[in-house]
C-alpha positions in Angstrom: 6.8 -47.5 -5.8 8.4 -44.1 -5.9 5.6 -41.6 -6.4 6.3 -38.1 -7.5 6.3 -35.7 -4.6 3.4 -33.3 -4.6 4.3 -29.7 -5.5 4.7 -27.5 -2.6 2.2 -24.8 -2.7 1.6 -22.1 -0.1 -1.8 -21.9 1.5 -3.3 -18.5 0.9 -3.8 -16.5 4.1 -6.6 -14.0 4.7 -5.1 -10.6 5.4 -5.7 -9.6 9.0 -6.4 -5.9 8.2 -9.1 -7.0 5.7 -10.9 -9.0 8.5 -10.4 -6.0 10.9 -11.8 -3.6 8.3 -15.0 -5.7 7.9 -15.4 -6.1 11.6 -15.0 -2.4 12.2 -17.3 -1.6 9.3 -20.0 -3.7 11.0 -19.2 -2.1 14.4 -19.5 1.3 12.8 -23.2 0.6 12.3 -23.8 -0.7 15.8 -21.4 0.4 18.6 -18.7 2.7 17.1 -20.5 5.0 14.6 -17.7 7.5 13.6 -14.5 6.0 14.9 -15.3 2.5 13.6 -16.0 3.9 10.1 -12.7 5.8 9.9 -10.8 2.8 11.1 -12.6 0.5 8.6 -11.7 2.8 5.7 -8.1 3.1 6.7 -7.6 -0.6 7.3 -9.5 -1.5 4.2 -7.3 0.6 2.0 -4.2 -0.7 3.8 -5.3 -4.3 3.3 -6.2 -3.9 -0.4 -2.8 -2.3 -1.2 -0.9 -5.0 0.7 -2.9 -7.8 -1.0 -2.2 -6.3 -4.5 1.6 -6.0 -3.7 1.8 -9.6 -2.4 2.8 -12.4 -4.7 -0.3 -13.9 -6.5 -2.1 -16.5 -4.4 -0.4 -15.7 -1.1 -2.9 -13.2 0.5 -6.7 -13.2 0.2 -9.3 -11.0 1.7 -9.8 -8.3 -1.0 -13.6 -8.8 -0.9 -13.6 -8.5 2.9 -11.6 -5.3 2.6 -14.0 -3.9 0.0 -17.0 -4.7 2.2 -15.3 -2.9 5.1 -14.6 0.1 2.8 -18.2 0.2 1.6 -19.6 0.0 5.2 -17.2 2.6 6.4 -17.7 5.1 3.6 -21.5 4.8 3.8 -21.4 5.3 7.5 -19.2 8.3 7.1 -21.7 9.7 4.6 -24.6 9.3 7.0 -22.5 10.8 9.8 -21.8 13.8 7.7 -25.4 14.2 6.8 -26.4 13.8 10.5 -23.9 16.4 11.6 -25.0 18.9 8.9 -28.7 18.5 9.8 -27.8 18.9 13.5 -25.8 22.0 12.7 -28.5 23.5 10.5 -31.2 22.6 13.0 -29.2 24.3 15.7 -28.7 27.4 13.6 -32.5 27.4 12.8 -33.3 27.1 16.5 -30.9 29.9 17.4 -32.3 32.1 14.7 -35.8 31.4 16.1 -34.7 32.4 19.6 -33.0 35.5 18.2 -36.2 36.5 16.4 -38.2 35.9 19.6 -35.9 38.0 21.7 -35.8 40.8 19.1 -39.6 41.1 19.4 -39.4 41.3 23.2 -37.4 44.5 23.2 
C-alpha cells in the first residue's frame, strides 16, 4: 500500500519583468510612445538576463521578454525617424522663411 512519493518539482514562474516588458511594449504603440519603449527595452534585457542566470526550469518568460524587446526597439526606431523628419522639416521651413525674408529686403 505504500506508494512512492512523487518527486518534488518546482513549478516554473513567469518572470514579472518579462510580463511588464511585453505590456510596456504594447503600450509604447498606444499610449506611451517613447517612455514605454525605453522601459520595455530595459525590462526586457533585465528579464532575459535574470532568466538565463536562474536554475533551469525555475523561471520562464523569455519569449515575453523578447516580444517586449522587439516592440520597444521598433517603436524607438520609428520615434527616431519621426523626430528626424520633424527636425528636417522644421529646418526646411525655417530655410524657406529665411529665403522669403531675404527677398523682402
